[in-house]
VOBA-1610 file (N, C-alpha, C; in pm, whole numbers, padded with zeros to 5 digits, always signed):
BEGIN
Unk+10259+08667+08628Unk+10158+08608+08713Unk+10046+08552+08625Unk+10006+08431+08652Unk+09898+08365+08579Unk+09768+08386+08654Unk+09665+08423+08582Unk+09533+08443+08642Unk+09478+08309+08691Unk+09399+08311+08797Unk+09341+08186+08845Unk+09243+08128+08743Unk+09234+07996+08741Unk+09140+07928+08652Unk+08999+07952+08700Unk+08906+07979+08608Unk+08765+07992+08648Unk+08717+07858+08704Unk+08627+07864+08796Unk+08570+07742+08851Unk+08432+07773+08906Unk+08357+07670+08927Unk+08226+07687+08988Unk+08122+07598+08923Unk+08013+07584+08994Unk+07902+07504+08943Unk+07847+07570+08818Unk+07809+07487+08723Unk+07748+07538+08602Unk+07846+07573+08491Unk+07976+07549+08514Unk+08077+07574+08410Unk+08122+07442+08350Unk+08140+07440+08219Unk+08199+07325+08153Unk+08339+07365+08106Unk+08429+07270+08105Unk+08567+07295+08063Unk+08602+07202+07949Unk+08666+07258+07848Unk+08719+07181+07737Unk+08866+07217+07723Unk+08953+07115+07709Unk+09097+07137+07693Unk+09132+07115+07547Unk+09211+07208+07493Unk+09256+07197+07355Unk+09404+07230+07348Unk+09467+07180+07243Unk+09606+07216+07213Unk+09604+07309+07094Unk+09686+07413+07100Unk+09691+07511+06992Unk+09833+07564+06980Unk+09874+07593+06859Unk+10006+07653+06837Unk+10007+07794+06895Unk+10118+07833+06954Unk+10129+07965+07018Unk+10086+08078+06925Unk+10124+08068+06799Unk+10093+08176+06707Unk+09945+08184+06669Unk+09867+08086+06711Unk+09724+08084+06682Unk+09637+08125+06801Unk+09699+08149+06916Unk+09622+08181+07037Unk+09539+08309+07019Unk+09598+08413+06961Unk+09524+08538+06941Unk+09405+08516+06848Unk+09424+08432+06745Unk+09314+08404+06655Unk+09201+08331+06728Unk+09236+08236+06814Unk+09134+08164+06891Unk+09057+08262+06979Unk+09126+08354+07043Unk+09060+08455+07125Unk+08963+08537+07039Unk+09007+08575+06920Unk+08923+08651+06826Unk+08798+08571+06789Unk+08815+08442+06761Unk+08701+08357+06725Unk+08601+08350+06842Unk+08652+08332+06963Unk+08563+08325+07080Unk+08486+08455+07098Unk+08555+08567+07084Unk+08489+08697+07096Unk+08385+08715+06985Unk+08414+08666+06866Unk+08321+08676+06755Unk+08196+08592+06773Unk+08202+08497+06863Unk+08086+08414+06896Unk+08024+08462+07027Unk+08018+08592+07044Unk+07958+08655+07161Unk+08020+08608+07293Unk+08149+08585+07291Unk+08218+08546+07414Unk+08167+08415+07470Unk+08144+08317+07382Unk+08088+08189+07422Unk+08168+08122+07533Unk+08298+08152+07541Unk+08383+08086+07641Unk+08495+08178+07685Unk+08544+08153+07805Unk+08665+08217+07855Unk+08782+08125+07823Unk+08896+08182+07797Unk+09014+08105+07762Unk+09118+08121+07872Unk+09179+08011+07912Unk+09284+08014+08013Unk+09398+07924+07966Unk+09517+07981+07957Unk+09633+07903+07914Unk+09753+07934+08001Unk+09849+07843+07998Unk+09969+07862+08080Unk+10093+07883+07994Unk+10073+07901+07864Unk+10185+07923+07774Unk+10242+07796+07714Unk+10189+07682+07751Unk+10241+07553+07703Unk+10177+07509+07572Unk+10073+07577+07531Unk+09997+07535+07414Unk+09869+07463+07452Unk+09858+07421+07577Unk+09733+07362+07626Unk+09647+07477+07679Unk+09525+07484+07628Unk+09434+07592+07665Unk+09306+07530+07717Unk+09254+07586+07825Unk+09123+07545+07876Unk+09021+07649+07832Unk+08909+07600+07784Unk+08797+07686+07747Unk+08685+07659+07846Unk+08634+07765+07907Unk+08529+07754+08007Unk+08404+07824+07956Unk+08291+07757+07967Unk+08164+07814+07922Unk+08054+07774+08020Unk+07949+07854+08026Unk+07835+07814+08107Unk+07772+07687+08048Unk+07712+07609+08133Unk+07646+07486+08090Unk+07550+07512+07974Unk+07485+07625+07975Unk+07388+07658+07869Unk+07453+07675+07733Unk+07585+07693+07729Unk+07659+07711+07604Unk+07740+07588+07564Unk+07718+07476+07634Unk+07795+07354+07609Unk+07789+07311+07462Unk+07670+07303+07406Unk+07655+07257+07268Unk+07722+07352+07170Unk+07709+07481+07194Unk+07772+07582+07107Unk+07923+07569+07112Unk+07978+07555+07232Unk+08123+07541+07247Unk+08172+07413+07182Unk+08102+07303+07203Unk+08144+07175+07143Unk+08141+07182+06991Unk+08041+07248+06934Unk+08032+07263+06788Unk+08146+07350+06736Unk+08177+07456+06808Unk+08286+07545+06769Unk+08420+07471+06773Unk+08441+07394+06879Unk+08565+07314+06891Unk+08574+07215+06775Unk+08464+07148+06743Unk+08464+07052+06632Unk+08500+07121+06500Unk+08446+07240+06477Unk+08478+07315+06355Unk+08626+07353+06350Unk+08678+07403+06461Unk+08819+07445+06466Unk+08912+07326+06453Unk+08871+07213+06508Unk+08952+07091+06496Unk+08951+07042+06351Unk+08835+07049+06285Unk+08826+07007+06145Unk+08914+07094+06055Unk+08930+07222+06092Unk+09015+07313+06015Unk+09163+07298+06050Unk+09194+07217+06150Unk+09332+07194+06188Unk+09391+07300+06279Unk+09307+07388+06334Unk+09356+07496+06420Unk+09389+07444+06560Unk+09309+07350+06609Unk+09327+07299+06744Unk+09318+07147+06745Unk+09360+07088+06857Unk+09340+06946+06883Unk+09263+06937+07013Unk+09146+06876+07011Unk+09065+06862+07131Unk+09124+06751+07217Unk+09155+06783+07341Unk+09213+06685+07434Unk+09098+06618+07507Unk+09068+06497+07469Unk+08954+06426+07531Unk+08996+06354+07654
//
């Protein structure tokens, strides 16, 4: 069973592609950044990251860093 996707006013969503073997590392990175975002995936490698609007800049910077390291691909 797949958990429902978070939704609601004040949430921003970013979609990224990640290799299956890197999903646990991404979760670790998010937790290390004080839980800046929730992660939701369906097992396909496409992952949605949800954060409060107040954390938009932090999440975008984190995504840019992870993309620069080759860990993820930001789906624009």
